[in-house]
N, C-alpha and C positions, 0 to 999 in steps of 0.2 A: 727489606729492612733487617739489619743485623740484630741478633738476640739482645745485645747489651744496650742498644739504642733506646732512649727514652724520648717521648714526645711531650711537647708543651701544648697546651690548649691556647690558641690565639696568641695574644701578647702577654702571656702569663710570666710573671717574674719568678725568680728562684724562691723568694719568700712566700709568694702566693702558692707556688707548687707545694712547698712543705706544709703550708696551712691546709691546702686541699687534701694532701695525702693523710694528714693527721685526722681531718674530719671524716674522710672515707673510712679510715681505720676504726675510728670511734663508732661509726654506724655499724660496721661489721661486728665489733665487739658487743654492741648492744643486742644484736640478734643472737649471738652465741651465748651471751650471759643469761638470757631468759631460759634457754634450754638447759643449761648447766644448773641453774638454780632449781628448776623443777625436778630434774633428776637427783640432785643432791638432797633436796627436801624429801623425796621419796625414799632414798637410801637411809636418811637419818631416822625416819619413822619406822622403817621395816622391822627392826628388832623388837619393837613394842607391839607388833601385831600378834594375834592369837596363833597364827600358823608358823611363825618363825622358830619356836622351840622344836618343831619337827625337822628342821634343817640338819643335814648330816655335816660331817667335818669338811668335806669338799665344798659344799655350798657355803659354809661359814667362811672358808678361806677365799672363795670367789667373791663373797660379799665384802670382805675386808679390802680386797684389791679394788673392787668397784667403788667403795666408799672413799678410800684414800686417793684414788686417781681422780674422782669427782672433786674432792677437796683441793687437790693440786691444780686441777683445771680451773676451778673457781679462783684460786689465788693468782694464777698466772693471767687470767683474763681481766681481773680487777687491778693487777699490779700497775698498768699504765696510768691509772688514776692517781695513785700515790706518787709515782714518778713525776707526773705532771704537776702535782702540788709542790713537790720539792724543787722543780725547775721553773715554776711559774714566774713569768716576766724576766727571765734571764737571757732571752734570745737564743735558747738552745733547742729550738724546734727540730732541727735535723737529728740531733742525738735522741730526742724523745721519740721521734717517728721510728728510728732504727730499733730502739729498745722495745717500743710497743709492738713492732712487727715481730720481733723474736718471741716476745711473751705470748702474742696471739698464736703463733705457730706451735709453741710448746703447750699452750692451753688446749689447742685443738688436738694435739697428740694425746694428752691425758684424757681428754673427752672421748676420743676414740677408744681408748683402753676401758674407760668406765662404761661406755655404751655396750661394747662387746661383752664385758664382764657381766653387766646387768642382764643382757640377753641370755648369756650362759646360765646365770643364776636362776632366772625365772623358768627357762626351758628345762633345766636339769631338775627343778622342783616338780614340774608337771609331766615331763616326758622321760624317756630313757636317757641315760648318759650319752650313749652313742648319737642319738638324734640331736641332743642338746649341743654336743660338740660340733656336729655338722652345721646346725643352724647358726651357732656362734661364728663358725668359720665363714659361712656365707655372709653374715653381717659384717665381719671384719673385711672380707673382700670388697663388699659393696661400699663401705666407708672409705677404704683406701682408694678404690676406683674413683669415687666422686670427689674426695677431698685432696687426692694426691695425683693419681694417674691422669685423669681428664684435665685438670688445670695445667699440669706440666706439659701435656701433649698440646693443649691449646695455646700455651704461653708463646710459642714461636710461630703460630699458625695465623696468617693474615689472609682473609678471603676478600673477594671483590667488594662485598658489602662494607667491610671495615674500611677499605681504601676510599670508597665513595664517601662514607661518613666523615673520614678525616679530611678529605678535600672540602667538604661542606663546612666543617668547623674552621678550617684554616683559610677559607675563601679562595681556594685553589691558587694561592700565592705561596710558592715554595719558601719565600723569605720570611713568612709569618710563622712557619713551623721550624723549630730548631731541634732536629732529632738527636743531637748530641747532648742536649741539656739534661 
């Protein structure tokens, strides 16, 4: 299968595919939104804790980066809701899905920055700067591996189990699957 080919499930119409894509994207955003909200709430309350006045200038700067990137992530992950409200019942689902896809990607990028900054902030507060930087680097590597490298590596990789599952979904009838759709 060529990288740019898209598959349809059964006799799925173009409209049904856009609806399914939007629903899938909303489910993904719900998962991400919960994590972002918890992190953002933690970061919002942090300056009001007893230990925060002991933070040095570096830690305060890292805190601001973590807070602003969490706020940006929250805004981008929630943005598709506002866009959906603006386009509601206008028949512009493809545009909405493309916009929501971009916002989800940007939101995850800001979430990565916020998560790594938060790890750096906490570890720098309790450990040495050198160890904190190493641990933040490991966290960054891990997030990039799980959120970017593995998905892109897997994106064009189809194994035998996937092909068997596709045949079952399409009833082993090549006319029922339209890879160019």
